[in-house]
Every structure is written in structure tokens, then in C-alpha cells.
VEXTIDO-974116 format. One record per residue: residue in three letters; x, y, z of N, C-alpha, C, O in turn. Coordinates in pm, whole numbers, plus 50000, padded with zeros to 5 digits. Layout:
<sites>
{"ALA" {X Y Z} {X Y Z} {X Y Z} {X Y Z}}
...
</sites>
This chain:
<sites>
{"MET" {69259 38489 19430} {69434 38472 19462} {69486 38380 19382} {69569 38424 19303}}
{"LYS" {69466 38274 19377} {69549 38155 19285} {69524 38191 19171} {69624 38183 19100}}
{"ALA" {69424 38233 19113} {69440 38294 18944} {69520 38422 18934} {69580 38441 18829}}
{"LYS" {69528 38515 19035} {69623 38609 19026} {69765 38582 19048} {69850 38650 18990}}
{"THR" {69804 38470 19141} {69957 38374 19158} {69985 38339 19026} {70097 38372 18987}}
{"GLN" {69914 38282 18950} {69907 38209 18801} {69967 38329 18722} {70081 38327 18678}}
{"ILE" {69896 38416 18711} {69915 38560 18626} {70057 38584 18647} {70146 38567 18564}}
{"ILE" {70069 38623 18763} {70225 38682 18797} {70329 38595 18766} {70436 38639 18724}}
{"THR" {70308 38469 18783} {70432 38344 18767} {70431 38385 18619} {70530 38439 18571}}
{"LYS" {70322 38359 18546} {70334 38363 18364} {70392 38475 18347} {70488 38454 18272}}
{"VAL" {70385 38611 18381} {70415 38719 18331} {70568 38686 18379} {70647 38675 18286}}
{"LYS" {70624 38668 18519} {70760 38664 18524} {70817 38537 18453} {70940 38537 18449}}
{"ALA" {70754 38424 18393} {70821 38377 18296} {70852 38428 18177} {70964 38421 18127}}
{"GLY" {70751 38484 18125} {70738 38574 18003} {70885 38656 18002} {70977 38629 17924}}
{"PHE" {70889 38740 18082} {70993 38834 18119} {71139 38732 18115} {71235 38772 18049}}
{"LEU" {71145 38627 18174} {71269 38546 18157} {71289 38506 18046} {71400 38535 18002}}
{"ILE" {71218 38444 17974} {71225 38396 17834} {71271 38492 17738} {71365 38468 17663}}
{"THR" {71195 38625 17738} {71220 38724 17680} {71359 38755 17686} {71425 38746 17582}}
{"ALA" {71416 38791 17795} {71569 38811 17838} {71664 38727 17796} {71770 38770 17750}}
{"LEU" {71634 38579 17809} {71697 38453 17750} {71728 38503 17593} {71838 38520 17541}}
{"LEU" {71589 38520 17532} {71621 38549 17396} {71683 38637 17354} {71750 38622 17252}}
{"CYS" {71678 38758 17424} {71748 38869 17365} {71926 38840 17405} {72020 38873 17332}}
{"SER" {71933 38787 17507} {72077 38747 17539} {72169 38634 17449} {72291 38629 17433}}
{"LEU" {72068 38553 17402} {72084 38466 17274} {72138 38539 17150} {72246 38516 17096}}
{"GLY" {72057 38617 17119} {72022 38713 16997} {72165 38776 16991} {72242 38738 16903}}
{"LEU" {72206 38879 17089} {72321 38937 17092} {72453 38867 17115} {72563 38922 17102}}
{"ARG" {72432 38737 17151} {72545 38623 17153} {72578 38615 16994} {72688 38632 16940}}
{"ALA" {72428 38578 16922} {72451 38546 16796} {72487 38616 16702} {72524 38576 16592}}
{"GLN" {72475 38770 16755} {72524 38868 16624} {72664 38886 16660} {72740 38927 16572}}
{"ASN" {72713 38858 16787} {72880 38879 16819} {72947 38768 16720} {73040 38777 16640}}
{"LEU" {72857 38655 16758} {72941 38547 16674} {72929 38528 16508} {73009 38464 16439}}
{"ALA" {72839 38582 16472} {72837 38564 16315} {72769 38698 16266} {72651 38692 16299}}
{"LYS" {72789 38784 16218} {72758 38901 16131} {72708 38875 15994} {72783 38819 15914}}
{"PRO" {72591 38909 15961} {72523 38892 15839} {72592 38954 15715} {72608 39076 15706}}
{"ALA" {72625 38882 15638} {72681 38954 15508} {72623 39102 15489} {72509 39119 15532}}
{"PRO" {72681 39200 15437} {72593 39315 15357} {72548 39289 15276} {72584 39205 15194}}
{"VAL" {72423 39376 15274} {72320 39330 15171} {72352 39363 15010} {72278 39327 14919}}
{"GLN" {72486 39446 14989} {72515 39445 14836} {72585 39302 14806} {72602 39260 14692}}
{"ASP" {72616 39245 14906} {72702 39103 14867} {72602 38986 14837} {72631 38879 14785}}
{"GLN" {72458 39034 14886} {72377 38914 14909} {72263 38930 14753} {72178 38848 14716}}
{"ILE" {72305 39079 14680} {72223 39075 14557} {72275 39030 14449} {72392 39050 14417}}
{"VAL" {72179 38953 14371} {72221 38858 14248} {72233 38973 14144} {72142 39055 14134}}
{"ASN" {72350 38980 14061} {72344 39016 13969} {72314 38948 13821} {72380 38875 13747}}
{"GLU" {72223 38990 13815} {72173 38892 13672} {72253 38903 13525} {72216 38830 13433}}
{"ASN" {72345 38981 13510} {72422 38970 13381} {72560 39029 13405} {72600 39129 13346}}
{"PRO" {72644 38946 13513} {72765 39003 13513} {72855 38995 13408} {72829 38927 13309}}
{"LYS" {72968 39063 13420} {73072 39032 13308} {73166 38904 13352} {73212 38881 13464}}
{"VAL" {73178 38840 13247} {73240 38724 13311} {73366 38686 13186} {73336 38664 13069}}
{"LYS" {73493 38684 13231} {73565 38674 13150} {73695 38555 13169} {73765 38574 13268}}
{"LEU" {73722 38462 13100} {73821 38326 13123} {73954 38359 13021} {73951 38376 12899}}
{"THR" {74027 38361 13078} {74190 38409 13001} {74267 38270 13031} {74276 38234 13148}}
{"ARG" {74320 38194 12930} {74393 38089 12922} {74528 38136 12883} {74540 38189 12773}}
{"TYR" {74635 38122 12963} {74770 38142 12942} {74840 38003 12917} {74808 37909 12989}}
{"GLU" {74933 37986 12820} {75011 37858 12798} {75166 37925 12852} {75233 37995 12776}}
{"VAL" {75197 37901 12950} {75327 37958 12980} {75492 37884 12926} {75482 37768 12887}}
{"LYS" {75583 37923 12924} {75722 37824 12884} {75774 37832 13036} {75769 37932 13107}}
{"PRO" {75823 37706 13073} {75862 37661 13192} {75951 37773 13244} {75933 37804 13362}}
{"GLU" {76048 37840 13171} {76142 37939 13284} {76076 38035 13317} {76128 38120 13389}}
{"HIS" {75952 38050 13278} {75881 38185 13304} {75753 38144 13420} {75689 38231 13479}}
{"GLN" {75738 38034 13434} {75656 37986 13527} {75640 38071 13659} {75539 38137 13684}}
{"LYS" {75723 38064 13721} {75712 38122 13881} {75686 38293 13820} {75574 38327 13859}}
{"ALA" {75738 38383 13756} {75734 38487 13735} {75594 38517 13705} {75535 38607 13764}}
{"PHE" {75522 38422 13586} {75399 38456 13539} {75311 38429 13655} {75213 38503 13665}}
{"ARG" {75330 38332 13748} {75221 38279 13831} {75217 38390 13911} {75108 38430 13952}}
{"LYS" {75325 38449 13943} {75323 38563 14053} {75241 38681 14018} {75167 38750 14087}}
{"ALA" {75276 38687 13882} {75194 38828 13847} {75046 38782 13823} {74958 38859 13862}}
{"ILE" {75014 38680 13772} {74865 38640 13763} {74816 38658 13924} {74709 38716 13938}}
{"SER" {74878 38618 14031} {74854 38603 14178} {74806 38748 14222} {74701 38778 14278}}
{"ASN" {74914 38832 14181} {74901 38957 14235} {74796 39057 14170} {74762 39161 14226}}
{"TYR" {74750 39017 14054} {74636 39080 13974} {74521 39015 14022} {74412 39070 14006}}
{"VAL" {74529 38922 14070} {74382 38830 14118} {74396 38907 14256} {74292 38971 14279}}
{"ASN" {74474 38919 14337} {74464 38967 14457} {74401 39113 14462} {74306 39142 14536}}
{"PHE" {74455 39189 14387} {74432 39335 14377} {74303 39312 14340} {74220 39364 14415}}
{"SER" {74250 39233 14222} {74096 39294 14212} {73972 39223 14273} {73859 39238 14226}}
{"LEU" {74007 39130 14400} {73938 39092 14487} {73901 39223 14589} {73798 39231 14655}}
{"LYS" {74020 39333 14586} {73982 39413 14661} {73910 39523 14618} {73869 39600 14705}}
{"GLN" {73877 39553 14465} {73811 39622 14402} {73642 39641 14425} {73582 39540 14461}}
{"LYS" {73593 39719 14413} {73453 39767 14413} {73384 39718 14299} {73398 39787 14198}}
{"GLY" {73303 39604 14287} {73265 39571 14184} {73289 39461 14129} {73245 39421 14021}}
{"ASN" {73395 39379 14237} {73450 39269 14184} {73341 39151 14242} {73293 39180 14351}}
{"ILE" {73302 39035 14189} {73238 38948 14247} {73320 38831 14270} {73301 38766 14373}}
{"LEU" {73418 38793 14179} {73512 38671 14243} {73627 38675 14122} {73596 38706 14007}}
{"SER" {73753 38643 14158} {73860 38646 14064} {73953 38551 14113} {73993 38566 14229}}
{"GLU" {74006 38426 14027} {74044 38308 14075} {74163 38287 13971} {74143 38319 13854}}
{"ALA" {74298 38230 14013} {74379 38214 13932} {74418 38041 13955} {74434 37998 14069}}
{"PHE" {74431 37958 13846} {74421 37798 13841} {74575 37756 13788} {74651 37850 13768}}
{"TYR" {74609 37660 13772} {74670 37590 13665} {74605 37427 13653} {74556 37350 13735}}
{"GLU" {74630 37422 13523} {74564 37287 13506} {74632 37147 13558} {74747 37121 13523}}
{"GLN" {74577 37083 13618} {74644 36970 13690} {74721 36862 13604} {74815 36793 13644}}
{"GLU" {74661 36861 13474} {74715 36756 13351} {74840 36833 13282} {74936 36782 13225}}
{"LYS" {74817 36939 13300} {74912 37039 13216} {74966 37161 13268} {74956 37270 13212}}
{"PRO" {75031 37134 13395} {75086 37268 13507} {75101 37385 13428} {75060 37493 13470}}
{"ASP" {75170 37372 13292} {75193 37523 13233} {75109 37588 13183} {75129 37703 13143}}
{"VAL" {74985 37520 13174} {74848 37615 13128} {74784 37681 13284} {74735 37624 13381}}
{"LEU" {74808 37817 13256} {74709 37885 13361} {74593 37967 13340} {74611 38032 13237}}
{"TRP" {74485 37992 13390} {74372 38027 13378} {74349 38132 13492} {74391 38118 13607}}
{"ILE" {74281 38235 13447} {74233 38348 13519} {74088 38363 13503} {74042 38399 13394}}
{"ILE" {74008 38336 13609} {73861 38349 13577} {73806 38458 13679} {73833 38459 13799}}
{"GLU" {73732 38539 13619} {73693 38686 13707} {73546 38685 13654} {73499 38625 13557}}
{"ARG" {73485 38771 13746} {73341 38812 13741} {73344 38941 13790} {73403 38960 13897}}
{"TRP" {73283 39047 13721} {73267 39172 13746} {73131 39226 13757} {73053 39144 13708}}
{"ASP" {73079 39317 13797} {72962 39362 13793} {72900 39449 13657} {72783 39459 13621}}
{"SER" {73033 39512 13593} {73002 39540 13458} {73125 39513 13366} {73230 39455 13390}}
{"GLN" {73073 39581 13239} {73229 39580 13168} {73287 39725 13172} {73398 39731 13120}}
{"THR" {73252 39808 13207} {73320 39934 13247} {73429 39887 13389} {73527 39958 13409}}
{"LEU" {73414 39814 13446} {73464 39811 13574} {73588 39680 13546} {73686 39660 13619}}
{"LEU" {73556 39612 13440} {73623 39523 13392} {73750 39591 13283} {73869 39562 13270}}
{"ASN" {73663 39693 13214} {73785 39785 13120} {73885 39862 13242} {74007 39869 13231}}
{"ARG" {73818 39909 13341} {73888 39974 13431} {74032 39881 13514} {74139 39929 13552}}
{"ILE" {73994 39771 13518} {74087 39683 13575} {74192 39647 13509} {74301 39627 13563}}
{"GLU" {74164 39631 13361} {74241 39613 13291} {74369 39727 13240} {74454 39715 13151}}
{"LYS" {74344 39828 13326} {74454 39971 13283} {74495 39991 13411} {74505 40104 13459}}
{"SER" {74526 39867 13484} {74569 39889 13649} {74736 39816 13594} {74760 39734 13506}}
{"GLU" {74815 39879 13678} {74966 39842 13674} {74967 39671 13704} {75036 39594 13638}}
{"ASN" {74903 39641 13782} {74907 39475 13786} {74863 39424 13648} {74939 39344 13592}}
{"PHE" {74764 39456 13595} {74724 39383 13453} {74854 39385 13319} {74895 39303 13237}}
{"LYS" {74887 39530 13356} {75010 39597 13275} {75146 39477 13255} {75213 39442 13158}}
{"VAL" {75146 39439 13396} {75280 39347 13429} {75274 39206 13343} {75365 39156 13276}}
{"ILE" {75093 39140 13373} {75090 39031 13295} {75099 39058 13141} {75146 38974 13065}}
{"GLN" {75062 39151 13107} {75064 39193 12949} {75219 39222 12886} {75256 39194 12772}}
{"SER" {75286 39276 12975} {75427 39284 12964} {75527 39159 12960} {75621 39150 12881}}
{"LEU" {75490 39060 13063} {75560 38944 13055} {75511 38838 12941} {75583 38746 12901}}
{"SER" {75365 38865 12891} {75318 38808 12822} {75404 38761 12642} {75401 38660 12571}}
{"ALA" {75462 38879 12632} {75523 38871 12519} {75646 38791 12471} {75682 38750 12361}}
{"LYS" {75707 38782 12619} {75797 38662 12604} {75786 38538 12684} {75868 38448 12667}}
{"ALA" {75705 38530 12756} {75667 38420 12842} {75552 38322 12786} {75538 38217 12849}}
{"LEU" {75475 38342 12686} {75402 38250 12635} {75418 38172 12510} {75463 38214 12403}}
{"ILE" {75378 38063 12534} {75397 37956 12410} {75341 38001 12277} {75387 37990 12163}}
{"GLN" {75209 38064 12329} {75124 38114 12184} {75046 38244 12271} {75055 38254 12394}}
{"PRO" {74977 38327 12194} {74876 38437 12245} {74785 38366 12354} {74765 38245 12350}}
{"ALA" {74733 38446 12448} {74667 38439 12541} {74522 38402 12461} {74499 38432 12344}}
{"LYS" {74435 38334 12547} {74297 38313 12498} {74207 38353 12561} {74197 38311 12676}}
{"VAL" {74124 38434 12516} {74029 38542 12596} {73876 38456 12568} {73852 38424 12452}}
{"ILE" {73786 38425 12663} {73654 38368 12629} {73573 38448 12734} {73592 38447 12856}}
{"TYR" {73474 38522 12662} {73360 38572 12737} {73260 38508 12746} {73226 38450 12643}}
{"VAL" {73177 38490 12864} {73066 38425 12887} {72950 38456 12979} {72989 38510 13083}}
{"LYS" {72832 38441 12973} {72697 38437 13024} {72673 38375 13130} {72641 38263 13091}}
{"ASP" {72668 38376 13250} {72626 38293 13347} {72443 38278 13321} {72360 38368 13312}}
{"LEU" {72428 38152 13314} {72306 38126 13298} {72223 38066 13430} {72109 38021 13420}}
{"GLU" {72291 38072 13548} {72227 38005 13665} {72287 38103 13780} {72355 38057 13872}}
{"PRO" {72254 38255 13768} {72306 38318 13845} {72305 38328 14005} {72203 38298 14067}}
{"ILE" {72405 38365 14060} {72431 38361 14216} {72459 38496 14288} {72469 38593 14213}}
{"SER" {72473 38517 14418} {72518 38634 14444} {72670 38645 14494} {72738 38546 14522}}
{"LYS" {72714 38773 14501} {72874 38771 14526} {72895 38676 14632} {72971 38580 14618}}
{"GLN" {72817 38704 14758} {72853 38623 14862} {72848 38465 14855} {72919 38386 14918}}
{"GLN" {72747 38436 14763} {72763 38265 14710} {72882 38254 14634} {72916 38137 14651}}
{"TRP" {72954 38302 14568} {73067 38312 14495} {73169 38282 14543} {73252 38199 14504}}
{"ARG" {73170 38369 14657} {73285 38373 14759} {73284 38277 14870} {73364 38293 14962}}
{"THR" {73189 38166 14870} {73190 38058 14956} {73362 38005 14975} {73426 37980 14873}}
{"ALA" {73404 37997 15062} {73493 37946 15114} {73537 37811 15125} {73437 37742 15144}}
{"ALA" {73640 37740 15122} {73649 37565 15123} {73695 37578 15290} {73736 37679 15346}}
{"ASN" {73681 37486 15330} {73698 37466 15476} {73869 37429 15476} {73924 37380 15377}}
{"LYS" {73922 37453 15570} {74035 37444 15625} {74104 37313 15593} {74219 37310 15549}}
{"THR" {74028 37197 15617} {74053 37058 15580} {74014 37017 15443} {74027 36900 15407}}
{"ASP" {73965 37110 15364} {73941 37063 15197} {74058 37067 15141} {74158 37122 15189}}
{"THR" {74050 37007 15036} {74168 36995 14921} {74095 37016 14791} {74093 36933 14700}}
{"PRO" {74033 37139 14790} {73932 37179 14671} {73976 37160 14538} {74099 37166 14528}}
{"ILE" {73898 37132 14401} {73950 37091 14282} {73838 37166 14184} {73726 37161 14234}}
{"THR" {73843 37217 14086} {73771 37300 14026} {73748 37220 13887} {73844 37181 13820}}
{"ILE" {73632 37201 13853} {73639 37139 13713} {73555 37227 13616} {73437 37258 13632}}
{"MET" {73643 37266 13503} {73570 37312 13376} {73539 37231 13284} {73634 37170 13234}}
{"LEU" {73408 37204 13234} {73385 37133 13107} {73354 37207 12984} {73251 37273 12998}}
{"PHE" {73403 37219 12878} {73363 37286 12766} {73263 37191 12677} {73286 37075 12646}}
{"VAL" {73145 37267 12642} {73044 37157 12561} {73023 37268 12437} {72990 37387 12449}}
{"ASP" {73049 37200 12326} {73002 37240 12196} {72909 37170 12138} {72927 37067 12073}}
{"SER" {72790 37233 12161} {72645 37160 12122} {72647 37138 11991} {72723 37203 11919}}
{"LYS" {72558 37036 11937} {72504 37007 11801} {72412 37154 11770} {72371 37224 11862}}
{"ALA" {72395 37176 11668} {72324 37281 11636} {72142 37220 11663} {72091 37112 11634}}
{"GLY" {72084 37336 11727} {71944 37298 11748} {71926 37219 11895} {71817 37214 11950}}
{"THR" {72044 37160 11952} {72017 37128 12100} {72038 37226 12201} {71991 37203 12313}}
{"ASP" {72095 37323 12180} {72141 37417 12291} {72055 37443 12409} {72080 37441 12529}}
{"ASP" {71924 37473 12328} {71818 37483 12441} {71815 37374 12529} {71833 37399 12649}}
{"ASP" {71789 37228 12486} {71774 37130 12557} {71918 37095 12656} {71919 37006 12741}}
{"PHE" {72017 37171 12630} {72117 37143 12738} {72107 37236 12855} {72131 37209 12972}}
{"LYS" {72068 37347 12804} {72003 37456 12894} {71891 37388 13017} {71900 37401 13139}}
{"ARG" {71808 37327 12956} {71688 37284 13003} {71705 37184 13115} {71635 37175 13216}}
{"VAL" {71827 37098 13073} {71851 36996 13144} {71945 37039 13287} {71944 37003 13404}}
{"TYR" {72022 37131 13210} {72080 37211 13379} {72033 37257 13444} {72077 37267 13559}}
{"HIS" {71904 37318 13401} {71825 37417 13477} {71763 37337 13588} {71760 37369 13707}}
{"THR" {71713 37227 13532} {71638 37118 13622} {71737 37061 13715} {71695 37056 13831}}
{"ALA" {71863 37013 13698} {71961 36958 13785} {72043 37058 13846} {72145 37017 13902}}
{"MET" {72020 37177 13848} {72136 37286 13924} {72090 37260 14062} {72162 37189 14132}}
{"PRO" {71975 37308 14112} {71951 37299 14258} {71984 37191 14328} {72034 37203 14440}}
{"GLN" {71958 37051 14265} {72023 36933 14315} {72182 36950 14292} {72239 36933 14400}}
{"PHE" {72246 36970 14216} {72390 36982 14236} {72429 37070 14314} {72534 37044 14372}}
{"ARG" {72370 37194 14342} {72424 37307 14411} {72410 37231 14573} {72490 37267 14660}}
{"SER" {72298 37120 14605} {72291 37106 14735} {72355 36994 14787} {72350 36955 14904}}
{"GLU" {72428 36937 14677} {72551 36824 14710} {72634 36864 14846} {72660 36984 14861}}
{"PRO" {72678 36769 14948} {72761 36812 15028} {72882 36873 15033} {72935 36957 15106}}
{"GLY" {72921 36797 14918} {73076 36830 14855} {73111 36937 14761} {73224 36952 14713}}
{"VAL" {72999 37019 14735} {72996 37131 14616} {72994 37254 14696} {72928 37283 14795}}
{"ILE" {73104 37334 14613} {73138 37448 14707} {73069 37565 14621} {73029 37666 14678}}
{"ASN" {73054 37548 14472} {73004 37661 14357} {72973 37563 14243} {73055 37475 14218}}
{"TYR" {72880 37572 14186} {72822 37518 14048} {72774 37630 13959} {72693 37713 14001}}
{"GLN" {72827 37634 13826} {72755 37714 13738} {72759 37678 13594} {72852 37607 13556}}
{"LEU" {72674 37715 13513} {72668 37691 13400} {72676 37828 13287} {72598 37916 13327}}
{"SER" {72727 37857 13198} {72763 37964 13111} {72767 37928 12996} {72818 37824 12953}}
{"GLN" {72707 38023 12931} {72727 38022 12742} {72815 38118 12680} {72828 38236 12711}}
{"PHE" {72869 38057 12593} {72937 38161 12514} {72892 38274 12482} {72770 38268 12460}}
{"GLU" {72957 38427 12461} {72868 38532 12453} {72859 38528 12294} {72752 38557 12241}}
{"ASP" {72977 38492 12211} {72969 38476 12040} {72903 38360 11986} {72873 38352 11867}}
{"ASP" {72877 38259 12082} {72815 38161 12022} {72742 38071 12117} {72790 38024 12221}}
{"SER" {72616 38052 12068} {72515 38015 12159} {72521 37864 12161} {72466 37823 12263}}
{"THR" {72561 37777 12094} {72616 37656 12087} {72716 37605 12184} {72724 37484 12203}}
{"GLN" {72804 37702 12257} {72923 37669 12326} {72884 37693 12472} {72821 37793 12505}}
{"PHE" {72918 37610 12547} {72883 37638 12700} {73035 37581 12798} {73139 37531 12756}}
{"VAL" {72997 37610 12917} {73124 37580 12994} {73048 37604 13147} {72985 37697 13198}}
{"THR" {73093 37465 13191} {73044 37432 13329} {73154 37471 13449} {73268 37430 13429}}
{"TYR" {73133 37533 13548} {73251 37563 13660} {73196 37488 13768} {73084 37511 13812}}
{"GLU" {73274 37395 13814} {73212 37296 13938} {73323 37291 14031} {73420 37217 14013}}
{"LYS" {73310 37368 14129} {73399 37358 14265} {73380 37262 14377} {73304 37301 14465}}
{"PHE" {73429 37153 14389} {73435 37060 14496} {73516 37089 14612} {73609 37170 14609}}
{"ARG" {73484 37028 14709} {73568 37018 14856} {73729 36940 14834} {73844 36966 14867}}
{"ASN" {73659 36828 14757} {73792 36714 14752} {73773 36622 14624} {73683 36649 14544}}
{"GLU" {73832 36546 14610} {73841 36460 14500} {73714 36346 14514} {73649 36310 14416}}
{"ASP" {73693 36304 14629} {73595 36215 14673} {73454 36283 14642} {73359 36220 14595}}
{"ALA" {73451 36418 14673} {73342 36488 14628} {73297 36496 14484} {73177 36502 14458}}
{"PHE" {73394 36496 14386} {73399 36513 14265} {73330 36410 14232} {73232 36424 14160}}
{"GLN" {73380 36238 14296} {73345 36141 14235} {73187 36116 14279} {73104 36051 14215}}
{"TYR" {73170 36168 14376} {73036 36137 14443} {72921 36188 14349} {72811 36136 14328}}
{"HIS" {72983 36318 14293} {72910 36377 14199} {72873 36309 14080} {72759 36311 14035}}
{"LEU" {72989 36234 14018} {72985 36165 13876} {72877 36052 13908} {72811 36014 13811}}
{"ASN" {72859 36011 13995} {72745 35889 14045} {72646 35924 14129} {72589 35849 14209}}
{"PHE" {72618 36086 14105} {72489 36131 14144} {72386 36112 14072} {72394 36157 13957}}
{"LYS" {72261 36044 14110} {72159 36009 14020} {72102 36122 13933} {72071 36093 13817}}
{"PRO" {72083 36253 13979} {72054 36385 13917} {72149 36404 13771} {72104 36451 13666}}
{"ILE" {72243 36372 13785} {72346 36395 13678} {72332 36318 13568} {72398 36346 13468}}
{"GLN" {72243 36209 13566} {72221 36111 13450} {72155 36188 13345} {72211 36153 13242}}
{"PRO" {72074 36268 13319} {72009 36319 13249} {72127 36454 13155} {72085 36503 13051}}
{"VAL" {72209 36478 13187} {72340 36571 13181} {72421 36474 13106} {72470 36513 13001}}
{"ILE" {72442 36354 13143} {72524 36261 13095} {72475 36207 12964} {72549 36178 12871}}
{"ASP" {72342 36196 12964} {72269 36127 12848} {72318 36228 12712} {72361 36201 12599}}
{"TYR" {72291 36347 12778} {72282 36464 12662} {72417 36463 12602} {72438 36459 12481}}
{"LEU" {72534 36470 12724} {72661 36515 12646} {72707 36383 12568} {72784 36395 12473}}
{"ASN" {72650 36230 12618} {72686 36141 12507} {72616 36105 12373} {72627 35999 12312}}
{"THR" {72538 36222 12334} {72464 36195 12211} {72431 36334 12151} {72359 36334 12051}}
{"SER" {72476 36451 12199} {72405 36600 12162} {72542 36691 12159} {72533 36809 12191}}
{"ILE" {72661 36641 12123} {72796 36728 12087} {72848 36678 12024} {72844 36556 12007}}
{"LYS" {72934 36779 11953} {72976 36781 11798} {73078 36704 11809} {73101 36646 11703}}
{"GLN" {73177 36668 11925} {73279 36589 11912} {73286 36493 12033} {73298 36557 12137}}
{"GLN" {73284 36386 12047} {73300 36295 12131} {73440 36240 12137} {73525 36250 12048}}
{"PRO" {73455 36168 12278} {73430 36169 12395} {73381 36329 12465} {73425 36425 12403}}
{"PHE" {73316 36353 12559} {73300 36471 12607} {73399 36493 12699} {73442 36604 12733}}
{"GLN" {73439 36372 12744} {73565 36389 12868} {73675 36476 12799} {73751 36539 12873}}
{"LYS" {73687 36484 12681} {73809 36564 12597} {73773 36716 12666} {73870 36791 12679}}
{"GLY" {73649 36764 12708} {73656 36892 12719} {73657 36927 12850} {73611 37036 12885}}
{"ILE" {73715 36834 12942} {73738 36852 13100} {73859 36913 13112} {73945 36892 13028}}
{"HIS" {73880 36996 13217} {73985 37067 13266} {73984 37068 13408} {73903 37130 13477}}
{"ARG" {74066 37004 13443} {74088 36992 13617} {74189 37119 13660} {74300 37125 13607}}
{"LEU" {74158 37194 13731} {74212 37308 13793} {74231 37301 13949} {74153 37274 14040}}
{"ILE" {74353 37333 13947} {74379 37367 14114} {74434 37546 14131} {74523 37596 14062}}
{"ALA" {74365 37610 14225} {74410 37729 14255} {74558 37740 14314} {74588 37662 14404}}
{"PHE" {74645 37825 14273} {74777 37869 14330} {74795 37991 14374} {74720 38079 14332}}
{"THR" {74884 38017 14457} {74916 38136 14541} {75048 38201 14481} {75120 38139 14402}}
{"ALA" {75071 38315 14520} {75149 38415 14474} {75301 38356 14447} {75374 38403 14359}}
{"SER" {75342 38243 14538} {75435 38197 14551} {75475 38073 14455} {75586 38022 14438}}
{"GLY" {75343 38036 14394} {75338 37922 14296} {75302 37793 14365} {75256 37694 14309}}
{"ASP" {75332 37810 14508} {75268 37655 14580} {75107 37646 14543} {75019 37719 14500}}
{"ASN" {75123 37518 14586} {74975 37468 14552} {74894 37507 14678} {74773 37482 14684}}
</sites>
């Protein structure tokens, strides 16, 4: 009789635990829905385009608005991984569009859109010099979901681009050093995104994309122990020193041109 009572008690407890877990599971589903599967897939070979515009002061407002409209339109298109608009902190007349697409076909299609044509039309009179376009290949691919990781409301994000022109024969060393350090960089609490890319038309040229939650996070990164092999390489194996000349500090801007 005692054994039977113990069995009944265990069965009841099991039902209660199962019911509780189901309740928590349903509640968790309501609070946080998983990202669509397609957003979690890593495209190993996205089409990446960096475009630099140096804009005359009197055309800044109109040009920023045109770029923002294009970026916002791009973000809604199927096959867009991420599109962003920036100005350089030290030189606000220099604007950048950084965009990633699933394929060249999709990039070609968006370049036929009215939003892109507005930028082209303004460029004729608004630019100090012709726009510079750079195509790169991401060496440490991540998913669309990871690319679109958002900053917190309390963050003041800063994006760092570092252009690296390697000495001939050392480009594989640079990729190897970064490949080793990348998981540690991406695990830093102040890092939103981190990527190393190589120019499509020149294997000795690279660009890093480093998005931090704030300036303190960037300064922490500069003193992060795993960065030392990267610094050692930059101090010894690039064509023109100091390597800091290749750093661009970027601030995202909105359609109105506000920070």
C-alpha cells in the first residue's frame, strides 16, 4: 500500500512538472519568437559593396536624405542582408553606404530602383569628386540575423573601418591572425559586429568592419589582449605606416541628417 501511494505521488508530481514546463514554454514562445530559419542561414559569398561620397556642404542635407531613403528601401527588399549609411566623424562631408546582398543579381536590381537613381542624379552636382566604389569579400561570414543585431537604446554606437594595404606575401599571415582572434573579438561585451573583408580586385588589401556599443567599448577593444598579434602585424607588415592613417570612424545617420 505504501509503495502504491509513493507511485501515485510520483505520477502526480510528474504531471505537475510537465504542466509547468509546458506553461513556461508557451510563455517563452509569446515573449521571444525565434528568428526565421532563412535569416539564420550564413551566405558564404554575399555581394558586398562599399561606396564613398565626398559631398559639398550645400548639398549635405539633400544627399543624406537620398542615401537614407535608399538604405531604408534596401532593408525591406528580399535578399538584402544589411544596408547602412554613415558619415565620417572626423570629416562629416564624407558619406558611406555599406551594403550586403545575397547575390550580384539582387544588387544589380536595386541599382535600377528610383531610390538609387535619385542618388545618381544628385551626384552630378553634389560631389566634390566622383563616388568611389569598393567590392569586397567577407572572410568570416555570419548570418543575416547576426548582421542585423541591434544596438541597445542606451548605446551610442560607433563603427570603425580600418583599411589595410599589406606587403606582398603577407596577406595570408593577416588572414590567419584575424581568423584566430575573430571569435574572441566577437565575444567582447561591447562588440555588436566584427568582420574582416578582402578586396575583390586586390588580394593584398583588406578592410575591417568593427561596430561597438560606445566609445568605451572601442577603447576596451584596443587594450584587449587577443588584439596584440593584429597590432604586431599592422606595425610591421603593411605598405604605409602608421596604420592608424587607415582608420575611419563612422557614425550612422538618419533621413533627417540628425545623429
